[in-house]
C-alpha positions in Angstrom: -0.1 -0.4 0.2 1.4 3.3 -1.1 1.4 6.2 1.9 -1.5 8.2 1.6 -2.0 12.0 2.5 -4.5 13.8 5.0 -6.3 16.9 4.7 -3.4 19.1 5.5 -1.0 17.1 3.0 0.6 15.2 5.4 2.3 12.0 4.3 0.3 9.0 6.6 2.5 6.0 5.9 0.7 2.8 6.5 2.0 0.2 9.0 0.3 -3.8 9.3 -3.1 -4.8 8.0 -5.3 -5.5 10.9 -8.0 -6.7 9.9 -10.1 -6.9 6.3 -13.9 -6.1 5.8 -16.6 -6.3 2.7 -16.0 -2.8 2.0 -12.4 -2.3 3.6 -9.1 -3.2 4.9 -7.9 -1.8 8.4 -3.9 -1.2 9.0 -2.0 0.2 11.9 -0.7 4.0 11.4 2.7 3.3 13.3 3.8 7.3 13.1 0.5 8.1 14.8 1.0 5.8 18.0 -1.1 2.4 18.7 -4.4 4.3 19.4 -4.8 5.4 15.6 -6.0 3.1 12.6 -6.7 3.7 9.1 -9.6 2.3 7.5 -8.8 2.2 3.2 -11.7 1.3 0.7 -11.1 -1.9 -1.4 -13.0 0.6 -4.3 -13.0 3.6 -5.7 -14.8 6.0 -3.3 -17.8 7.9 -4.9 -18.2 11.7 -4.7 -20.9 11.5 -2.3 -18.9 9.1 0.2 -15.8 11.6 0.1 -18.2 14.7 0.7 -19.8 12.6 3.4 -16.3 11.8 5.0 -15.4 14.9 4.9 -18.1 16.7 6.6 -18.2 14.1 9.1 -14.4 15.0 10.4 -15.5 18.5 10.4 -18.6 17.7 12.6 -17.0 15.4 14.8 -17.1 16.4 18.0 -15.5 15.2 21.6 -19.0 13.4 22.4 -18.8 11.5 19.4 -15.0 10.4 19.3 -15.7 9.2 22.9 -18.5 6.6 21.8 -17.5 5.6 18.2 -14.6 5.2 16.2 -16.0 7.9 14.2 -13.7 9.4 11.3 -10.8 11.8 12.7 -9.0 12.6 9.4 -9.7 11.9 5.6 -7.0 9.9 4.1 -6.0 11.0 0.0 -4.6 9.3 -2.8 -2.3 12.5 -3.3 -2.5 15.7 -1.9 -5.8 17.0 -2.2 -6.7 14.3 -4.2 -9.3 11.6 -4.1 -10.0 9.9 -0.3 -9.2 6.8 -0.3 -10.1 6.0 3.3 -9.9 7.5 7.1 -8.4 7.7 10.4 -9.9 6.8 13.5 -9.4 5.8 17.1 -8.8 1.8 17.2 -11.2 0.3 19.6 -9.5 -2.1 21.5 -10.1 -4.2 24.8 -13.8 -4.5 23.4 -15.5 -7.1 22.3 -18.3 -7.5 19.7 -21.4 -7.3 22.1 -22.9 -10.3 21.4 -20.0 -11.9 22.9 -21.7 -10.4 25.7 -24.7 -11.3 25.2 -25.0 -15.1 23.9 -24.5 -17.4 26.8 -21.6 -19.9 25.4 -19.6 -16.7 24.1 -20.5 -15.2 27.5 -18.6 -18.4 29.4 -16.1 -18.1 27.2 -15.3 -13.9 26.7 -16.8 -12.6 29.9 -16.9 -15.7 32.2 -16.7 -12.9 35.1 -20.0 -11.0 34.6 -23.3 -10.9 36.0 -26.3 -9.5 35.0 -25.8 -6.2 37.0 -23.1 -6.0 34.3 -25.3 -6.8 31.4 -27.9 -4.1 32.9 -25.2 -1.6 33.0 -24.1 -2.2 29.3 -27.8 -2.1 28.6 -27.2 1.2 29.6 -24.2 2.4 28.1 -25.4 0.9 24.9 -28.6 3.2 25.1 -26.5 6.2 26.1 -24.2 5.8 22.9 -27.8 5.7 20.4 -28.4 9.5 22.7 -25.2 10.7 21.4 -25.7 10.0 18.3 -29.5 11.2 18.1 -28.6 14.3 19.7 -26.2 15.6 16.9 -29.2 14.6 14.6 -27.3 11.7 12.8 -29.1 8.5 12.6 -27.3 5.3 12.7 -29.6 3.2 10.1 -28.1 -0.1 9.8 -28.4 -1.0 13.7 -27.3 -4.5 14.0 -24.7 -6.4 16.9 -21.4 -6.3 14.5 -21.9 -1.8 15.1 -21.0 -2.4 19.3 -18.4 -2.9 21.0 -18.2 -3.6 24.7 -14.8 -3.4 27.4 -14.6 -5.6 30.5 -15.6 -2.0 32.2 -19.1 -2.1 30.4 -18.3 1.0 27.9 -19.8 1.0 25.1 -18.4 1.9 21.6 -19.7 2.0 17.9 -17.8 1.0 15.1 -18.5 1.3 11.1 -19.8 5.2 11.8 -19.1 5.5 7.8 -22.2 3.5 7.4 -24.2 5.3 9.2 -27.1 8.4 7.8 -25.3 11.4 9.1 -27.0 15.3 8.4 -24.6 18.2 7.5 -26.5 21.4 6.9 -29.5 19.7 6.2 -27.7 17.6 3.9 -28.5 14.1 4.5 -26.1 11.3 3.8 -27.9 8.3 3.8 -27.6 5.0 5.2 -27.8 2.5 2.0 -27.5 -0.9 3.8 -29.6 -2.9 6.5 -29.6 -6.3 8.7 -33.1 -7.8 8.1 -33.6 -9.6 11.4 -32.6 -5.7 12.9 -35.2 -3.9 10.1 -38.1 -2.7 11.9 -41.4 -3.9 10.3 -42.5 -1.2 8.4 -39.1 -1.8 6.6 -38.9 -5.2 5.6 -39.6 -6.2 2.1 -37.8 -3.6 0.8 -34.6 -5.0 -1.7 -32.7 -2.0 -1.2 -32.5 0.8 1.0 -31.0 3.1 -1.5 -33.0 6.4 -1.3 -34.6 4.9 1.5 -34.1 8.1 4.7 -34.0 6.0 8.2 -36.1 7.8 11.1 -35.0 8.1 14.7 -37.7 5.9 14.9 -36.3 3.1 12.7 -33.0 3.2 15.3 -35.0 2.5 18.2 -36.5 -0.3 16.9 -32.7 -1.4 16.4 -31.9 -0.2 20.2 -34.6 -2.3 21.8 -34.0 -5.3 19.8 -29.9 -5.1 21.0 -31.6 -4.3 24.0 -33.5 -7.0 24.5 -30.8 -9.6 23.7 -28.6 -8.2 26.0 -31.0 -8.5 29.1 -32.8 -11.6 28.0 -29.8 -14.1 27.2 -29.5 -13.3 23.6 -33.0 -14.0 22.6 -34.7 -12.4 19.3 -38.4 -11.5 20.2 -39.7 -12.2 17.3 -38.1 -15.9 17.0 -40.4 -18.4 19.0 -42.9 -21.5 18.9 -45.3 -21.0 15.9 -48.8 -22.4 16.4 -49.9 -21.9 13.0 -49.9 -23.3 9.9 -46.5 -23.6 7.9 -43.6 -22.0 8.1 -42.9 -18.4 10.4 -39.3 -16.9 8.9 -38.2 -14.5 11.3 -38.5 -11.6 8.9 -42.1 -12.3 8.6 -42.6 -12.3 12.0 -41.2 -9.2 12.5 -43.3 -7.4 9.4 -46.2 -8.9 11.2 -45.3 -7.6 14.9 -45.8 -11.3 15.9 -43.9 -10.3 19.3 -43.1 -14.0 20.7 -42.8 -12.8 24.5 -45.8 -9.7 24.1 -49.0 -9.8 26.6 -51.1 -10.6 23.1 -48.5 -13.0 21.6 -50.4 -16.3 22.0 -53.5 -14.8 19.5 -51.1 -13.7 16.9 -49.9 -18.0 17.2 -46.6 -17.1 19.0 -44.9 -18.6 22.2 -41.7 -18.2 23.7 -38.9 -20.5 22.8 -38.9 -23.5 25.6 -37.1 -22.5 28.7 -37.0 -18.6 28.0 -36.0 -16.0 30.0 -39.2 -13.7 29.6 -39.6 -9.8 30.6 -41.6 -11.1 33.4 -37.8 -10.6 35.1 -37.6 -7.3 34.2 -39.8 -4.2 36.3 -43.3 -3.5 34.9 -42.0 0.1 33.0 -39.2 -2.2 31.0 -41.8 -4.9 30.3 -43.8 -1.6 29.4 -41.0 0.0 26.7 -40.3 -3.6 24.9 -44.3 -3.6 24.2 -44.3 -0.6 22.4 -41.1 -0.6 20.5 -42.3 -4.3 19.1 -46.1 -3.6 18.3 -47.9 -2.0 16.3 -48.2 1.2 18.0 -44.4 1.5 17.7 -44.4 1.6 13.8 -46.5 5.3 14.3 -44.3 8.5 14.0 -41.9 8.7 17.5 -44.1 6.0 19.0 -41.2 3.5 20.1 -39.4 4.4 23.2 -36.4 6.5 22.7 -32.8 6.2 23.4 -33.7 8.5 26.4 -35.9 7.1 28.1 -34.0 3.9 27.6 -31.0 5.3 29.8 -33.6 6.2 32.2 -35.5 3.0 32.7 -32.1 0.8 33.0 -30.7 3.7 35.3 -33.8 2.7 37.3 -33.1 -0.6 37.4 -29.6 -0.2 38.2 -30.5 1.2 42.0 -32.8 -1.4 42.3 -30.6 -4.8 41.5 -30.2 -7.0 44.6 -28.0 -9.9 45.1 -29.3 -13.5 46.0 -28.7 -15.0 49.0 -27.7 -18.2 47.4 -25.2 -17.7 44.7 -23.0 -14.4 44.2 -23.1 -14.3 40.8 -26.9 -13.9 40.7 -27.9 -10.3 40.1 -31.8 -9.4 39.5 -34.5 -7.0 39.9 -35.4 -6.8 43.5 -38.9 -6.3 42.8 -39.3 -10.2 42.3 -40.3 -12.4 44.8 -37.2 -14.9 44.3 -33.9 -15.0 42.0 -35.0 -15.9 38.5 -31.6 -17.1 37.7 -32.0 -19.9 40.4 -35.4 -20.6 39.1 -34.1 -21.1 35.7 -30.6 -23.3 37.0 -33.9 -25.8 38.9 -35.9 -25.7 36.0 -34.2 -26.1 33.2 -30.2 -26.7 34.5 -28.8 -23.6 32.4 -27.0 -21.8 34.5 -26.4 -18.6 32.7 -24.2 -17.0 35.1 -21.2 -19.2 36.9 -19.4 -18.3 40.4 -15.6 -18.3 39.8 -15.1 -18.9 43.6 -14.2 -22.4 44.2 -16.8 -23.5 46.7 -17.9 -27.1 48.4 -21.0 -28.4 49.2 -20.8 -29.7 52.9 -18.4 -27.2 54.3 -20.4 -24.6 56.2 -21.0 -23.3 60.0 -24.4 -24.3 59.8 -25.3 -27.0 62.8 -28.0 -29.7 61.9 -28.2 -31.5 65.5 -28.1 -28.2 67.1 -30.5 -27.0 64.5 -32.9 -30.2 64.8 -33.2 -30.3 68.6 -34.6 -26.8 68.4 -36.8 -28.1 66.1 -38.3 -30.8 68.0 -38.7 -28.8 71.3 -41.5 -27.4 69.7 -44.7 -29.0 71.4 -47.2 -29.9 69.1 -50.7 -28.1 69.3 -53.0 -31.5 69.0 -55.5 -32.7 67.7 -58.4 -30.2 67.9 -60.5 -30.8 71.0 -63.8 -32.2 70.1 -66.9 -29.7 70.3 -70.4 -31.9 70.9 -73.7 -31.1 71.6 -73.4 -31.5 75.6 -74.0 -29.2 77.9 -76.3 -27.0 75.5 -78.9 -25.7 76.4 -82.1 -27.1 74.3 -85.5 -26.3 74.2 -87.4 -27.8 71.4 -89.8 -25.2 69.5 -93.7 -26.8 70.4 -95.8 -26.6 67.6 -98.3 -23.7 66.5 -101.5 -23.8 68.1 -103.8 -24.1 65.1 -101.7 -27.3 64.2 -101.9 -28.6 67.8 -106.0 -27.9 67.7 -105.7 -29.6 63.7 -104.3 -32.9 65.1 -106.4 -32.5 68.1 -109.3 -33.0 65.5 -108.2 -35.5 63.4 -107.4 -37.8 66.6 -111.0 -37.3 66.9 -112.1 -38.2 63.9 -110.4 -41.6 64.0 -111.9 -42.6 66.8 -115.4 -41.5 65.1 -113.9 -43.7 62.1 -113.1 -46.5 64.2 -116.5 -46.1 66.2 -118.5 -45.9 62.6 -117.4 -49.5 61.3 -118.0 -51.2 64.6 -121.6 -49.8 64.7 -122.0 -50.9 61.0 -120.7 -54.0 61.1 -122.7 -54.6 64.1 -126.0 -53.1 63.6 -126.2 -52.5 59.9 -123.6 -55.0 57.9 -125.7 -53.7 54.5 -124.3 -50.5 54.9 -121.1 -51.5 55.9 -118.9 -50.3 52.7 -120.6 -47.4 52.5 -119.8 -46.6 56.4 -116.2 -47.6 55.2 -116.1 -45.3 53.1 -116.6 -42.6 55.4 -114.9 -43.5 58.1 -111.7 -43.7 55.5 -112.5 -39.8 54.9 -112.9 -39.2 58.6 -109.6 -41.0 59.2 -107.3 -39.6 56.8 -108.8 -36.0 56.7 -106.2 -35.1 59.4 -104.1 -32.0 60.2 -102.2 -30.2 57.4 -98.6 -29.1 58.7 -96.2 -29.9 55.6 -95.8 -26.0 55.9 -94.6 -26.2 59.1 -93.1 -29.3 58.4 -90.6 -28.0 55.8 -89.9 -24.9 57.2 -88.3 -26.6 60.3 -86.6 -29.7 57.4 -85.4 -26.4 56.1 -83.7 -24.9 58.8 -82.7 -28.6 60.1 -80.4 -29.0 56.5 -79.6 -25.8 56.8 -77.9 -25.6 60.2 -76.2 -29.0 59.1 -74.7 -27.5 56.6 -73.6 -24.7 58.2 -72.4 -27.2 61.1 -70.4 -29.2 58.5 -68.5 -26.4 57.0 -67.8 -25.0 60.9 -66.4 -27.9 61.6 -64.4 -28.8 58.4 -62.9 -25.6 59.5 -62.4 -26.5 63.1 -60.3 -29.4 61.6 -58.4 -27.2 59.4 -57.2 -24.3 61.7 -57.5 -25.3 64.9 -56.1 -28.9 64.6 -52.4 -30.2 64.2 -52.8 -30.7 60.5 -51.0 -27.4 59.6 -48.0 -28.1 61.8 -47.4 -31.5 61.2 -47.0 -31.4 57.5 -44.2 -28.6 58.4 -42.6 -30.5 60.5 -43.2 -33.1 57.6 -41.3 -31.3 55.3 -38.6 -30.2 57.6 -37.8 -34.1 58.0 -37.6 -34.0 54.5 -35.5 -31.9 53.9 -32.9 -32.8 57.0 -32.6 -36.1 54.8 -31.8 -34.5 51.6 -29.3 -32.0 53.4 -27.9 -35.0 55.1 -27.3 -36.5 51.4 -25.7 -34.1 49.3 -22.0 -34.9 50.7 -23.0 -38.7 48.5 -24.8 -37.1 45.8 -22.1 -34.5 45.3 -19.3 -37.4 45.4 -21.2 -39.2 42.8 -21.9 -36.7 40.2 -17.6 -35.8 40.3 -17.5 -39.9 39.9 -19.6 -39.5 37.2 -16.9 -36.1 35.6 -14.9 -38.5 35.9 -16.0 -41.1 34.1 -17.3 -39.3 31.6 -14.1 -37.2 30.6 -14.3 -37.9 27.0 -17.7 -36.7 27.0 -16.8 -33.8 28.3 -13.8 -33.0 26.6 -15.7 -33.3 23.1 -18.2 -31.0 24.1 -15.9 -28.2 24.9 -13.8 -28.8 21.6 -17.6 -28.5 19.5 -18.6 -25.5 22.1 -15.7 -23.5 20.2 -17.1 -23.6 16.9 -19.8 -20.8 16.5 -22.4 -20.8 13.8 -22.3 -17.7 13.2 -18.6 -18.2 12.1 -19.4 -21.1 9.7 -20.3 -21.5 6.3 -23.7 -24.1 6.8 -25.8 -25.0 3.5 -29.1 -23.4 4.0 -28.5 -21.7 7.2 -27.8 -18.4 6.8 -27.7 -15.4 9.5 -31.1 -14.8 10.2 -31.7 -18.8 11.0 -28.6 -18.8 12.8 -30.8 -16.0 15.2 -33.0 -18.6 15.0 -31.2 -20.8 16.3 -29.6 -18.2 19.0 -32.8 -17.9 20.4 -33.2 -21.8 21.0 -30.3 -22.0 22.9 -28.2 -23.3 20.2 -25.1 -21.2 19.7 -23.0 -23.8 19.1 -21.7 -27.3 17.9 -22.6 -28.9 20.8 -25.6 -27.6 21.3 -26.8 -29.5 18.1 -28.7 -32.5 17.8 -31.4 -33.6 15.8 -34.1 -33.5 18.1 -33.4 -30.0 19.2 -33.3 -28.2 15.9 -36.4 -30.3 14.2 -38.3 -29.1 17.1 -38.0 -25.4 15.5 -40.4 -24.1 13.4 -38.7 -23.5 9.6 -35.9 -26.2 9.8 -37.3 -29.8 8.3 -35.2 -32.8 8.2 -33.2 -31.2 5.1 -31.2 -28.1 7.2 -31.5 -30.3 10.3 -29.6 -33.1 8.6 -27.0 -30.3 7.3 -26.3 -28.9 10.5 -25.8 -32.5 12.3 -23.9 -33.3 9.0 -21.6 -30.0 9.8 -21.1 -31.5 14.1 -20.4 -34.8 12.9 -17.4 -33.7 10.7 -16.2 -31.2 13.5 -16.5 -34.4 15.8 -14.5 -36.6 13.3 -11.4 -33.8 14.1 -12.0 -34.5 17.9 -8.8 -36.2 20.0 -9.5 -37.6 22.9 -6.4 -36.7 25.4 -6.7 -40.0 27.9 -4.0 -37.7 30.4 -6.2 -34.5 30.8 -8.1 -34.4 34.0 -11.7 -33.0 34.9 -12.0 -29.6 33.3 -11.8 -27.1 36.7 -14.6 -25.4 34.9 -16.5 -28.1 35.1 -16.1 -28.8 38.5 -16.7 -25.4 39.3 -20.4 -25.6 37.6 -21.1 -28.6 39.7 -19.8 -27.4 43.3 -22.0 -24.0 42.2 -24.9 -26.3 41.8 -24.4 -28.0 45.0 -23.8 -25.6 47.1 -26.6 -23.1 46.0 -28.8 -26.4 46.9 -27.3 -26.5 50.2 -28.2 -23.1 50.9 -31.3 -23.1 50.0 -32.2 -26.5 52.0 -30.1 -24.7 55.0 -32.0 -21.5 54.6 -35.0 -23.3 54.9 -34.7 -25.6 57.5 -32.9 -22.9 59.7 -36.5 -20.6 59.3 -38.1 -23.9 60.6 -37.8 -23.1 64.4 -39.4 -20.4 63.7 -42.1 -21.3 61.2 -43.2 -24.1 63.9 -44.0 -21.7 66.7 -45.8 -19.7 64.6 -47.8 -22.2 63.1 -48.4 -23.5 67.0 -49.5 -19.7 67.9 -51.5 -19.4 64.8 -53.2 -23.0 65.5 -53.6 -21.7 69.8 -55.0 -18.3 68.3 -57.9 -19.9 65.6 -59.0 -22.2 68.5 -60.0 -19.4 70.4 -61.4 -17.2 67.9 -63.3 -20.2 65.8 -64.7 -21.5 69.8 -67.3 -19.1 69.1 -68.6 -19.7 65.9 -68.2 -24.1 66.5 -70.4 -23.3 69.4 -73.2 -21.4 67.8 -73.1 -23.6 64.5 -73.1 -26.4 67.0 -76.2 -24.8 68.9 -78.3 -24.0 65.9 -77.8 -27.7 64.5 -79.5 -29.0 68.1 -81.9 -26.6 68.1 -82.8 -27.0 64.7 -83.1 -31.2 65.2 -84.8 -31.0 68.2 -87.2 -28.3 66.5 -87.7 -31.5 64.0 -88.5 -33.8 66.0 -91.4 -32.7 67.9 -92.9 -32.8 64.2 -93.0 -36.6 64.7 
């Protein structure tokens, strides 16, 4: 490469080539120090692009230079000649942002970073875009390859020459775009030539980046489609099928299995994602701005809480439990690994002393029986009208019997006639059906009320809750005592599976994004990542086949790629168990141990509280059960009077 010249006519000799991209290569510039590099285009630069670079150099202030690899100086083929490239700051000690939010990448590149670091990175990414927008510029092609993050969570932007720049009212457009980061209203464009992007378009891309960062690399529009046929990612975006949204089911979408969802976020941030990814966001200025995200993420930072069970876990303090512990227990996904060497079984916790405290708490015993003895029951007498009617009915029955006797003795021929009259007299008794029905209904209601009262009495005044808690604590004690043996068995399994472990780690170094696989382009790779498939180690036939849009052919291509890599694997029988595997195992058991110990330590107080509550309930419920018993006994006596 021949020497180039800056705008002042100074010769700028280029050093070693540091990298090559689609439109240019990056070179060191030793004469300017280690922090300055040059981007030189492969092809001749158009007059429009030359004017854009010149205006960017003139408009670059300290704010832009701080957050981006902004053009510092143009480079010309000759003094005053055609622009061939430009100088910019070298982005050192930074990684592409997807190396942070992708779980597999993060374990290798940022193994010590927790969710608090991710939240701060999301905040800094938002602040970087806010700086661009405050200068009147638009990025246009927001995608993960533009953002780089350092170990202190500072975010810098690269490829600034592709941004949509505004200088003195003139727009230099961004004419490129990544489909799976393009907003719904721009999906389907075959080219962005002549398309003027807006800040609201950028806000879609920013929300997507933030979703990736906060929710473990998931794509918000990649999920399980319940409809007929395939649902490609671009189509899902175009149709606003936000898989994690409140109304996602109505659009035939649900999150991928074992996903981390916006439920772990404050409601304010979940609402911002709803605005960004649903139809209202496509309206003018409808999506959250970078400034809104900065404010919301600053608020989240102030509300973060450290998990009491695992130091590597940080989460939103408004949640009732640590979501990372729940994920680990439910799916076995360890998103954050503590680097501290922990071993289950080593603890100041004294089980014997604690169990003595537990067993000294006396059970309240069974609920006392509440019977009808001692109750003053006075049956309700029959109404006078019924008494008189019953007396008259008795007289009629006697008269009927006398009539039949007299007729048989004196006038046998009239016996049939007498029998009819006697029957009428005998069965024309008193009508007490209304009174009987009322007393029967009162009896039924009292019996039902007593049954409900007794059930509540037995539940709340009995010892069932106390004994259930005691059984739970006993089960926890047994589980805790068996942990040491379980840990030893799991360590033995690690030793026995060294070959499989080495193979898995070998395959885990091959990221899909870095390899060409027939039929599996960038968009499909994003979909795979959303389903937890980032490396060759994640590929299995069933996992891929269960993803909508991946049939036997594509699944076969991926499995064949993995098998090809497996053939290159060489087992080292002299290599022991990977310390990282031991750390994960220790973390899992230490976390489980802490959880059990915490629940056991709460046992004595819980038992005392339960006992106190039961005794209190006996005092409070006793009048209720006595009243119910009194009412039942009274209703029973009242009904018995009816005979």
